[in-house]
N, C-alpha and C positions, 0 to 999 in steps of 0.2 A: 547380215543387213539390218541397219538400223530402222526403224518405222516413222516417218514423221509424223510430229500429231498436227491435228489441224491448226493450231497456234502459231506452231513453227513456219508451216506452210505459208500460212496467211501474211505474217511476219516477212518472209522471203518475197513473196508477191509484191507486198507493201514498197519494197526495196527496189523492185525493177524501174529504171527511170522511163521507158517507153513499153506501153501496153499498147500494140496493134490491134486494129481490128479481127486480122486473123487470130490472133491469140487470145481476144476475148470470146471470138465465135467457139473456139476450141475449149476452152474452160467453162463455158457456159454449156455446152454440148454434154461434155466428159463429166464436168463437175465432180471429179473424185472426193472432194472436200466438203460437198454437200452445202455450199454458200447459196443463200437466197438470192432469186433473180435481182431483188434490189440492190445487194451489196455488189453484185457484178455490175449492174449498170451504173451506179453511183461511182464505182471504182473507173469505170469505163470514161464517164463525164468529167472526172477530175484529170483522167490523163487525154482529153481533147477530142475524144472518139464520139462521133454522132453516133445515138442510139434511136431507132427509128420504134414506133409503138408496134404490137400486135395489131394484125389487119387480115380479116378472113379473106380479102382479094388479092393479097401478095404473102403473106407469111406461111412458111414450110412449117413441118412440126419443129425442127430444129433451128436455132438461129442462123443467118445466112447474111452473106456480104453483097451491097449494094454501091455502086459507084457513087461517089460523093465527093466533090472537089474540096466543100469545108470541112471534112474530117481528116483526121490525122490519117496519112497511109493512103489518103484518096479512096476510103470506103467508109459506109456507115454500117452499122450493125442493125439487121432486122430481127426483132425479137419472134421466137418461134412460138407455135402454138401450145408447145409442151408445157410453157408456163401459165396456161390458163388452170387454175385449181379446177377439177373435175372433169375435165377433157380429156378424154382416154384416146389410146392408139386407133382403138375402131372408131371413133367419132372423126379424128383425122383422115384415115382413108375413105369416109364417106364424103369429108371436104374434098381431100384431094381428087377422088375420081370424080364430083362435080364439076371441079373447076378445071379438071383437064378435058372437058367434054367442052366447056364454054365458059368464058369469065363471068363471073356474077355481075348483074346489072343493077340489082337492088335488093334489099332485105328481104324483101317477098320473094325474089328469084331465088335467094339463099336456102331460106326456109324449106320451100317446095322441092327444090332439086337435093338439099343433103338428107333430108328425113331424120334429122336429129330429133330429139325429144325436147318437151320443152323446156325442162331443167337446165339443159346443157346450152340450149338457146338463150335463156337468161342470163347465165354465167358467162356466154360470150358477150352478150350485149353490156353488163355490168363491168366486165373487162375492158370494154371500149373496142372491142374487135369490128365493131360495125361503123365505128367513126369515119371511115374512109367513103361512107355512102353521104356522109355531110346531113345526118339527121339527129337530132339531140338524143343522148341516151335515155331519157326518161320517156321519149316517144318511141324510141325502138324497143324499152321493154315491154310496154303495152302493146305495141305492134306484133312483137314475136308471140305472145300470150295469144293474140285474136288470129295471127295466121297460124299457130300450131294446131287452135281448134278447129279453124277452117278446114286444114288440110286434114286432119283425120277426120272430119264429117264427110270430106269429099273421097277418102279411102274406104270409107263403110258402107257396104252396098248390102240393101236390106234384101235377106234371103227370099227369093221367090215362094209362096206358098202354094204346094201342089194342090192342083184341083181335083177331088177324088170325083170319078166318074159314076 
């Protein structure tokens, strides 16, 4: 059996005349050739597939399809949270669990319900994952820092000192 090099596979994919949203989702999820997310997204755009950004309110761990009449094949691809560097599956589990209970209504709501650490929250903010809340990224970066500190303070209960008799 011949082992295809990433170079050969990339050339074959470049010759595919129609990249459908579902093919893109499969390639981005499996990604056996270790293409960067940017490479996959740019190739999709060249083939008239609409790619929607990462959004903590709707993105799953993997890329997903969303109905979209403007995109080839009638579907757009929503980028998955797996493409946020520094975000792990345990973080995704926290997001998914909180989102399953109820949709997030604000950045504050997200921070308090997911219990992600401040570094992960900043990474999500820098990736634009909170853009769906219509708040500027710089503002969100500042907010997540303050909210993470406030959350930690609210969860740290002082121990009651025993009163000796």
